[in-house]
Structure formats: C-alpha cells, structure tokens
N, CA, C and O atoms as a Tinker XYZ file with bonds, in Angstrom:
   348  protein
     1  N    222.696000 -143.509000  -17.820000    73     2
     2  CA   222.473000 -144.827000  -18.346000    64     1     3
     3  C    223.233000 -145.884000  -17.544000    63     2     4     5
     4  O    223.346000 -147.037000  -17.960000    81     3
     5  N    223.747000 -145.471000  -16.395000    73     3     6
     6  CA   224.486000 -146.397000  -15.539000    64     5     7
     7  C    223.618000 -147.586000  -15.176000    63     6     8     9
     8  O    222.482000 -147.429000  -14.730000    81     7
     9  N    224.166000 -148.774000  -15.373000    73     7    10
    10  CA   223.466000 -149.995000  -15.019000    64     9    11
    11  C    222.500000 -150.499000  -16.078000    63    10    12    13
    12  O    221.925000 -151.576000  -15.919000    81    11
    13  N    222.308000 -149.751000  -17.151000    73    11    14
    14  CA   221.388000 -150.145000  -18.210000    64    13    15
    15  C    222.048000 -151.190000  -19.096000    63    14    16    17
    16  O    223.149000 -150.965000  -19.598000    81    15
    17  N    221.399000 -152.320000  -19.296000    73    15    18
    18  CA   221.947000 -153.374000  -20.144000    64    17    19
    19  C    221.606000 -153.045000  -21.592000    63    18    20    21
    20  O    220.445000 -153.114000  -21.994000    81    19
    21  N    222.629000 -152.684000  -22.378000    73    19    22
    22  CA   222.433000 -152.329000  -23.783000    64    21    23
    23  C    222.620000 -153.551000  -24.672000    63    22    24    25
    24  O    223.359000 -154.468000  -24.316000    81    23
    25  N    221.947000 -153.572000  -25.841000    73    23    26
    26  CA   222.117000 -154.701000  -26.761000    64    25    27
    27  C    223.573000 -154.849000  -27.187000    63    26    28    29
    28  O    224.272000 -153.849000  -27.348000    81    27
    29  N    224.040000 -156.084000  -27.372000    73    27    30
    30  CA   225.432000 -156.362000  -27.729000    64    29    31
    31  C    225.809000 -155.759000  -29.075000    63    30    32    33
    32  O    226.947000 -155.324000  -29.247000    81    31
    33  N    224.885000 -155.719000  -30.038000    73    31    34
    34  CA   225.189000 -155.214000  -31.366000    64    33    35
    35  C    225.112000 -153.699000  -31.448000    63    34    36    37
    36  O    225.308000 -153.128000  -32.521000    81    35
    37  N    224.837000 -153.057000  -30.357000    73    35    38
    38  CA   224.575000 -151.624000  -30.327000    64    37    39
    39  C    225.843000 -150.804000  -30.390000    63    38    40    41
    40  O    226.715000 -150.925000  -29.530000    81    39
    41  N    225.945000 -149.970000  -31.406000    73    39    42
    42  CA   226.933000 -148.913000  -31.433000    64    41    43
    43  C    228.321000 -149.241000  -31.921000    63    42    44    45
    44  O    228.648000 -150.364000  -32.304000    81    43
    45  N    229.117000 -148.187000  -31.885000    73    43    46
    46  CA   230.513000 -148.223000  -32.302000    64    45    47
    47  C    231.250000 -147.232000  -31.421000    63    46    48    49
    48  O    230.627000 -146.392000  -30.771000    81    47
    49  N    232.554000 -147.322000  -31.395000    73    47    50
    50  CA   233.361000 -146.407000  -30.589000    64    49    51
    51  C    233.190000 -144.990000  -31.116000    63    50    52    53
    52  O    233.198000 -144.774000  -32.328000    81    51
    53  N    233.035000 -144.020000  -30.216000    73    51    54
    54  CA   232.887000 -142.628000  -30.633000    64    53    55
    55  C    232.238000 -141.790000  -29.558000    63    54    56    57
    56  O    232.073000 -142.227000  -28.420000    81    55
    57  N    231.874000 -140.581000  -29.935000    73    55    58
    58  CA   231.314000 -139.633000  -28.970000    64    57    59
    59  C    229.842000 -139.339000  -29.206000    63    58    60    61
    60  O    229.351000 -138.293000  -28.781000    81    59
    61  N    229.136000 -140.225000  -29.863000    73    59    62
    62  CA   227.714000 -140.007000  -30.118000    64    61    63
    63  C    226.932000 -140.036000  -28.823000    63    62    64    65
    64  O    227.223000 -140.824000  -27.924000    81    63
    65  N    225.935000 -139.168000  -28.736000    73    63    66
    66  CA   225.132000 -139.085000  -27.525000    64    65    67
    67  C    223.777000 -139.729000  -27.695000    63    66    68    69
    68  O    223.467000 -140.276000  -28.753000    81    67
    69  N    222.974000 -139.664000  -26.659000    73    67    70
    70  CA   221.614000 -140.199000  -26.655000    64    69    71
    71  C    220.663000 -139.132000  -26.151000    63    70    72    73
    72  O    221.083000 -138.159000  -25.524000    81    71
    73  N    219.391000 -139.314000  -26.422000    73    71    74
    74  CA   218.356000 -138.479000  -25.817000    64    73    75
    75  C    217.284000 -139.404000  -25.258000    63    74    76    77
    76  O    217.113000 -140.530000  -25.726000    81    75
    77  N    216.569000 -138.920000  -24.260000    73    75    78
    78  CA   215.497000 -139.683000  -23.638000    64    77    79
    79  C    214.223000 -138.859000  -23.713000    63    78    80    81
    80  O    214.218000 -137.684000  -23.347000    81    79
    81  N    213.143000 -139.468000  -24.186000    73    79    82
    82  CA   211.867000 -138.767000  -24.257000    64    81    83
    83  C    211.155000 -138.844000  -22.912000    63    82    84    85
    84  O    211.505000 -139.659000  -22.059000    81    83
    85  N    210.175000 -138.008000  -22.735000    73    83    86
    86  CA   209.378000 -138.019000  -21.514000    64    85    87
    87  C    208.703000 -139.377000  -21.318000    63    86    88    89
    88  O    208.459000 -139.794000  -20.186000    81    87
    89  N    208.403000 -140.060000  -22.416000    73    87    90
    90  CA   207.758000 -141.369000  -22.354000    64    89    91
    91  C    208.703000 -142.531000  -22.085000    63    90    92    93
    92  O    208.268000 -143.682000  -22.039000    81    91
    93  N    209.998000 -142.244000  -21.905000    73    91    94
    94  CA   210.941000 -143.296000  -21.533000    64    93    95
    95  C    211.624000 -144.011000  -22.681000    63    94    96    97
    96  O    212.139000 -145.114000  -22.503000    81    95
    97  N    211.638000 -143.395000  -23.868000    73    95    98
    98  CA   212.371000 -143.971000  -24.997000    64    97    99
    99  C    213.749000 -143.330000  -25.080000    63    98   100   101
   100  O    213.879000 -142.106000  -25.037000    81    99
   101  N    214.769000 -144.162000  -25.198000    73    99   102
   102  CA   216.141000 -143.688000  -25.364000    64   101   103
   103  C    216.484000 -143.829000  -26.842000    63   102   104   105
   104  O    216.457000 -144.935000  -27.382000    81   103
   105  N    216.809000 -142.713000  -27.503000    73   103   106
   106  CA   217.183000 -142.741000  -28.916000    64   105   107
   107  C    218.683000 -142.555000  -29.033000    63   106   108   109
   108  O    219.265000 -141.663000  -28.417000    81   107
   109  N    219.302000 -143.420000  -29.840000    73   107   110
   110  CA   220.751000 -143.362000  -30.015000    64   109   111
   111  C    221.134000 -143.899000  -31.379000    63   110   112   113
   112  O    220.559000 -144.865000  -31.880000    81   111
   113  N    222.134000 -143.235000  -31.968000    73   111   114
   114  CA   222.681000 -143.718000  -33.225000    64   113   115
   115  C    223.849000 -144.641000  -32.972000    63   114   116   117
   116  O    223.996000 -145.653000  -33.657000    81   115
   117  N    224.664000 -144.321000  -32.022000    73   115   118
   118  CA   225.772000 -145.182000  -31.649000    64   117   119
   119  C    226.950000 -145.179000  -32.586000    63   118   120   121
   120  O    227.958000 -145.820000  -32.288000    81   119
   121  N    226.873000 -144.471000  -33.734000    73   119   122
   122  CA   227.989000 -144.432000  -34.661000    64   121   123
   123  C    228.020000 -145.586000  -35.641000    63   122   124   125
   124  O    228.901000 -145.639000  -36.499000    81   123
   125  N    227.074000 -146.517000  -35.533000    73   123   126
   126  CA   227.019000 -147.615000  -36.494000    64   125   127
   127  C    226.006000 -147.266000  -37.588000    63   126   128   129
   128  O    225.645000 -146.098000  -37.727000    81   127
   129  N    225.551000 -148.223000  -38.349000    73   127   130
   130  CA   224.620000 -147.949000  -39.444000    64   129   131
   131  C    223.172000 -148.258000  -39.063000    63   130   132   133
   132  O    222.407000 -148.780000  -39.874000    81   131
   133  N    222.808000 -147.935000  -37.832000    73   131   134
   134  CA   221.433000 -148.125000  -37.381000    64   133   135
   135  C    221.074000 -147.054000  -36.352000    63   134   136   137
   136  O    221.937000 -146.525000  -35.650000    81   135
   137  N    219.797000 -146.753000  -36.283000    73   135   138
   138  CA   219.260000 -145.816000  -35.310000    64   137   139
   139  C    218.335000 -146.624000  -34.411000    63   138   140   141
   140  O    217.483000 -147.365000  -34.903000    81   139
   141  N    218.496000 -146.489000  -33.100000    73   139   142
   142  CA   217.809000 -147.344000  -32.134000    64   141   143
   143  C    216.886000 -146.548000  -31.218000    63   142   144   145
   144  O    217.145000 -145.388000  -30.898000    81   143
   145  N    215.801000 -147.202000  -30.805000    73   143   146
   146  CA   214.952000 -146.723000  -29.710000    64   145   147
   147  C    214.947000 -147.821000  -28.660000    63   146   148   149
   148  O    214.547000 -148.953000  -28.933000    81   147
   149  N    215.394000 -147.480000  -27.458000    73   147   150
   150  CA   215.498000 -148.445000  -26.368000    64   149   151
   151  C    214.530000 -148.077000  -25.253000    63   150   152   153
   152  O    214.185000 -146.909000  -25.073000    81   151
   153  N    214.105000 -149.070000  -24.521000    73   151   154
   154  CA   213.297000 -148.829000  -23.336000    64   153   155
   155  C    214.212000 -148.310000  -22.230000    63   154   156   157
   156  O    215.219000 -148.939000  -21.905000    81   155
   157  N    213.864000 -147.175000  -21.660000    73   155   158
   158  CA   214.691000 -146.537000  -20.630000    64   157   159
   159  C    214.916000 -147.440000  -19.410000    63   158   160   161
   160  O    215.993000 -147.412000  -18.816000    81   159
   161  N    213.924000 -148.229000  -19.038000    73   159   162
   162  CA   214.024000 -149.041000  -17.827000    64   161   163
   163  C    214.720000 -150.384000  -18.032000    63   162   164   165
   164  O    215.460000 -150.842000  -17.162000    81   163
   165  N    214.482000 -151.012000  -19.183000    73   163   166
   166  CA   215.014000 -152.361000  -19.397000    64   165   167
   167  C    216.207000 -152.412000  -20.345000    63   166   168   169
   168  O    216.966000 -153.381000  -20.331000    81   167
   169  N    216.381000 -151.370000  -21.175000    73   167   170
   170  CA   217.439000 -151.380000  -22.174000    64   169   171
   171  C    217.084000 -152.187000  -23.408000    63   170   172   173
   172  O    217.901000 -152.311000  -24.320000    81   171
   173  N    215.871000 -152.741000  -23.454000    73   171   174
   174  CA   215.442000 -153.550000  -24.596000    64   173   175
   175  C    215.392000 -152.682000  -25.851000    63   174   176   177
   176  O    214.860000 -151.572000  -25.829000    81   175
   177  N    215.955000 -153.202000  -26.947000    73   175   178
   178  CA   215.937000 -152.514000  -28.241000    64   177   179
   179  C    214.528000 -152.668000  -28.811000    63   178   180   181
   180  O    214.186000 -153.730000  -29.332000    81   179
   181  N    213.701000 -151.609000  -28.716000    73   179   182
   182  CA   212.305000 -151.667000  -29.139000    64   181   183
   183  C    212.131000 -151.444000  -30.624000    63   182   184   185
   184  O    211.177000 -151.941000  -31.222000    81   183
   185  N    213.048000 -150.697000  -31.226000    73   183   186
   186  CA   212.933000 -150.333000  -32.633000    64   185   187
   187  C    214.324000 -150.065000  -33.166000    63   186   188   189
   188  O    215.180000 -149.522000  -32.467000    81   187
   189  N    214.537000 -150.451000  -34.408000    73   187   190
   190  CA   215.834000 -150.246000  -35.047000    64   189   191
   191  C    215.581000 -149.913000  -36.502000    63   190   192   193
   192  O    214.807000 -150.597000  -37.172000    81   191
   193  N    216.228000 -148.865000  -36.998000    73   191   194
   194  CA   216.116000 -148.487000  -38.396000    64   193   195
   195  C    217.506000 -148.543000  -39.015000    63   194   196   197
   196  O    218.423000 -147.867000  -38.550000    81   195
   197  N    217.665000 -149.343000  -40.059000    73   195   198
   198  CA   218.952000 -149.430000  -40.749000    64   197   199
   199  C    219.137000 -148.188000  -41.616000    63   198   200   201
   200  O    218.374000 -147.954000  -42.554000    81   199
   201  N    220.154000 -147.397000  -41.293000    73   199   202
   202  CA   220.395000 -146.128000  -41.981000    64   201   203
   203  C    221.299000 -146.258000  -43.201000    63   202   204   205
   204  O    221.478000 -145.281000  -43.929000    81   203
   205  N    221.863000 -147.409000  -43.441000    73   203   206
   206  CA   222.775000 -147.721000  -44.550000    64   205   207
   207  C    224.136000 -147.047000  -44.358000    63   206   208   209
   208  O    225.169000 -147.671000  -44.602000    81   207
   209  N    224.152000 -145.796000  -43.929000    73   207   210
   210  CA   225.402000 -145.091000  -43.645000    64   209   211
   211  C    225.494000 -144.822000  -42.146000    63   210   212   213
   212  O    224.496000 -144.911000  -41.431000    81   211
   213  N    226.676000 -144.500000  -41.684000    73   211   214
   214  CA   226.890000 -144.293000  -40.243000    64   213   215
   215  C    226.089000 -143.127000  -39.690000    63   214   216   217
   216  O    225.919000 -142.098000  -40.345000    81   215
   217  N    225.601000 -143.311000  -38.473000    73   215   218
   218  CA   224.965000 -142.217000  -37.754000    64   217   219
   219  C    226.056000 -141.387000  -37.094000    63   218   220   221
   220  O    227.163000 -141.874000  -36.865000    81   219
   221  N    225.744000 -140.147000  -36.792000    73   219   222
   222  CA   226.733000 -139.296000  -36.146000    64   221   223
   223  C    226.079000 -138.274000  -35.240000    63   222   224   225
   224  O    224.963000 -137.825000  -35.502000    81   223
   225  N    226.760000 -137.913000  -34.194000    73   223   226
   226  CA   226.252000 -136.892000  -33.288000    64   225   227
   227  C    225.144000 -137.388000  -32.387000    63   226   228   229
   228  O    224.828000 -138.577000  -32.342000    81   227
   229  N    224.572000 -136.454000  -31.680000    73   227   230
   230  CA   223.491000 -136.733000  -30.743000    64   229   231
   231  C    222.157000 -136.473000  -31.428000    63   230   232   233
   232  O    222.013000 -135.447000  -32.092000    81   231
   233  N    221.169000 -137.368000  -31.291000    73   231   234
   234  CA   219.859000 -137.123000  -31.882000    64   233   235
   235  C    219.249000 -135.830000  -31.339000    63   234   236   237
   236  O    219.595000 -135.366000  -30.253000    81   235
   237  N    218.346000 -135.270000  -32.115000    73   235   238
   238  CA   217.637000 -134.040000  -31.737000    64   237   239
   239  C    216.144000 -134.335000  -31.706000    63   238   240   241
   240  O    215.672000 -135.233000  -32.402000    81   239
   241  N    215.410000 -133.593000  -30.912000    73   239   242
   242  CA   213.971000 -133.755000  -30.832000    64   241   243
   243  C    213.302000 -132.391000  -30.960000    63   242   244   245
   244  O    213.789000 -131.392000  -30.430000    81   243
   245  N    212.186000 -132.366000  -31.668000    73   243   246
   246  CA   211.413000 -131.135000  -31.754000    64   245   247
   247  C    209.947000 -131.486000  -31.969000    63   246   248   249
   248  O    209.617000 -132.606000  -32.356000    81   247
   249  N    209.066000 -130.512000  -31.713000    73   247   250
   250  CA   207.629000 -130.713000  -31.886000    64   249   251
   251  C    207.064000 -129.677000  -32.837000    63   250   252   253
   252  O    207.438000 -128.505000  -32.797000    81   251
   253  N    206.155000 -130.128000  -33.697000    73   251   254
   254  CA   205.404000 -129.242000  -34.583000    64   253   255
   255  C    203.938000 -129.630000  -34.464000    63   254   256   257
   256  O    203.569000 -130.780000  -34.699000    81   255
   257  N    203.111000 -128.664000  -34.097000    73   255   258
   258  CA   201.669000 -128.898000  -33.955000    64   257   259
   259  C    201.351000 -130.130000  -33.112000    63   258   260   261
   260  O    200.457000 -130.905000  -33.451000    81   259
   261  N    202.080000 -130.307000  -32.019000    73   259   262
   262  CA   201.821000 -131.399000  -31.089000    64   261   263
   263  C    202.398000 -132.750000  -31.494000    63   262   264   265
   264  O    202.200000 -133.733000  -30.780000    81   263
   265  N    203.098000 -132.827000  -32.605000    73   263   266
   266  CA   203.713000 -134.087000  -33.053000    64   265   267
   267  C    205.215000 -134.011000  -32.828000    63   266   268   269
   268  O    205.865000 -133.043000  -33.223000    81   267
   269  N    205.768000 -135.057000  -32.179000    73   267   270
   270  CA   207.191000 -135.074000  -31.857000    64   269   271
   271  C    207.984000 -135.760000  -32.962000    63   270   272   273
   272  O    207.563000 -136.777000  -33.513000    81   271
   273  N    209.147000 -135.179000  -33.274000    73   271   274
   274  CA   210.061000 -135.722000  -34.275000    64   273   275
   275  C    211.423000 -135.933000  -33.634000    63   274   276   277
   276  O    211.843000 -135.176000  -32.759000    81   275
   277  N    212.101000 -136.976000  -34.086000    73   275   278
   278  CA   213.468000 -137.262000  -33.663000    64   277   279
   279  C    214.322000 -137.223000  -34.926000    63   278   280   281
   280  O    213.972000 -137.835000  -35.935000    81   279
   281  N    215.444000 -136.503000  -34.869000    73   279   282
   282  CA   216.311000 -136.317000  -36.035000    64   281   283
   283  C    217.720000 -136.792000  -35.680000    63   282   284   285
   284  O    218.194000 -136.573000  -34.565000    81   283
   285  N    218.386000 -137.446000  -36.641000    73   283   286
   286  CA   219.759000 -137.888000  -36.455000    64   285   287
   287  C    220.552000 -137.565000  -37.723000    63   286   288   289
   288  O    220.043000 -137.698000  -38.836000    81   287
   289  N    221.790000 -137.145000  -37.541000    73   287   290
   290  CA   222.685000 -136.911000  -38.672000    64   289   291
   291  C    223.248000 -138.251000  -39.138000    63   290   292   293
   292  O    223.582000 -139.108000  -38.319000    81   291
   293  N    223.353000 -138.428000  -40.451000    73   291   294
   294  CA   223.925000 -139.649000  -41.028000    64   293   295
   295  C    224.914000 -139.280000  -42.117000    63   294   296   297
   296  O    224.828000 -138.204000  -42.709000    81   295
   297  N    225.860000 -140.182000  -42.381000    73   295   298
   298  CA   226.839000 -139.976000  -43.434000    64   297   299
   299  C    228.150000 -139.434000  -42.904000    63   298   300   301
   300  O    228.310000 -139.214000  -41.703000    81   299
   301  N    229.091000 -139.222000  -43.823000    73   299   302
   302  CA   230.399000 -138.681000  -43.475000    64   301   303
   303  C    230.830000 -137.666000  -44.526000    63   302   304   305
   304  O    230.391000 -137.714000  -45.675000    81   303
   305  N    231.699000 -136.747000  -44.109000    73   303   306
   306  CA   232.252000 -135.758000  -45.036000    64   305   307
   307  C    231.184000 -134.936000  -45.713000    63   306   308   309
   308  O    230.267000 -134.429000  -45.066000    81   307
   309  N    231.309000 -134.805000  -47.046000    73   307   310
   310  CA   230.337000 -133.992000  -47.787000    64   309   311
   311  C    229.104000 -134.802000  -48.191000    63   310   312   313
   312  O    228.270000 -134.317000  -48.955000    81   311
   313  N    228.984000 -136.013000  -47.691000    73   311   314
   314  CA   227.836000 -136.876000  -47.974000    64   313   315
   315  C    226.953000 -137.034000  -46.736000    63   314   316   317
   316  O    226.481000 -138.133000  -46.445000    81   315
   317  N    226.732000 -135.944000  -46.011000    73   315   318
   318  CA   225.933000 -135.972000  -44.782000    64   317   319
   319  C    224.521000 -135.498000  -45.047000    63   318   320   321
   320  O    224.279000 -134.693000  -45.946000    81   319
   321  N    223.598000 -136.001000  -44.262000    73   319   322
   322  CA   222.206000 -135.536000  -44.309000    64   321   323
   323  C    221.578000 -135.784000  -42.943000    63   322   324   325
   324  O    222.197000 -136.360000  -42.048000    81   323
   325  N    220.340000 -135.337000  -42.806000    73   323   326
   326  CA   219.572000 -135.563000  -41.581000    64   325   327
   327  C    218.423000 -136.513000  -41.905000    63   326   328   329
   328  O    217.808000 -136.412000  -42.967000    81   327
   329  N    218.136000 -137.433000  -40.991000    73   327   330
   330  CA   216.973000 -138.308000  -41.111000    64   329   331
   331  C    216.025000 -137.952000  -39.977000    63   330   332   333
   332  O    216.440000 -137.838000  -38.824000    81   331
   333  N    214.748000 -137.776000  -40.308000    73   331   334
   334  CA   213.755000 -137.417000  -39.295000    64   333   335
   335  C    212.707000 -138.514000  -39.196000    63   334   336   337
   336  O    212.282000 -139.085000  -40.201000    81   335
   337  N    212.300000 -138.795000  -37.963000    73   335   338
   338  CA   211.290000 -139.817000  -37.682000    64   337   339
   339  C    210.231000 -139.199000  -36.790000    63   338   340   341
   340  O    210.553000 -138.411000  -35.901000    81   339
   341  N    208.962000 -139.549000  -37.015000    73   339   342
   342  CA   207.907000 -139.021000  -36.151000    64   341   343
   343  C    207.473000 -140.094000  -35.169000    63   342   344   345
   344  O    207.522000 -141.289000  -35.462000    81   343
   345  N    207.048000 -139.641000  -33.997000    73   343   346
   346  CA   206.570000 -140.572000  -32.970000    64   345   347
   347  C    205.063000 -140.627000  -33.008000    63   346   348
   348  O    204.452000 -141.352000  -32.223000    81   347
C-alpha cells in the first residue's frame, strides 16, 4: 500500500490488516467502528459500513457457489462476532 493516499478518517492505531480482491478492492477495518472498501489504485473510499463496535483483525474472504464474501471480526472481549458481506 506504499504511496496509496488513504482517507483521513480511516482507521485507528493497531495491527489490523487489509485484503485486496482480484478486482482491485482493498478491504480494511482499521480498528475503528467502520469497515471500508477502497479503490486499490486511487485509495478512494468507495464504501463504508458503520459497525457500531470496533473492527479487529484482518478481513477474510471466501467463496460459496461462485459468490464472494468478505468477513471481519467486530467487538471486544466476550462481546465479539463476525460480520459477513457479499460482493
């Protein structure tokens, strides 16, 4: 992601990772209370979902019957869950 201009409101300090889809979408939680999809080339925030609670960890991707899903862990302590989004 060197040289990529990220949105100013994006993220929080931490070790959360990102994933990039074959189509050029960068998915990241950033440790704040939103999940983002960014354009790989421009860094433009294309989509944002307010998760209400903090995101954590690196997003995951999987496919079922040709449909791609992106999953992110949210919450803290014993109040954690996974949120899944389809593309």
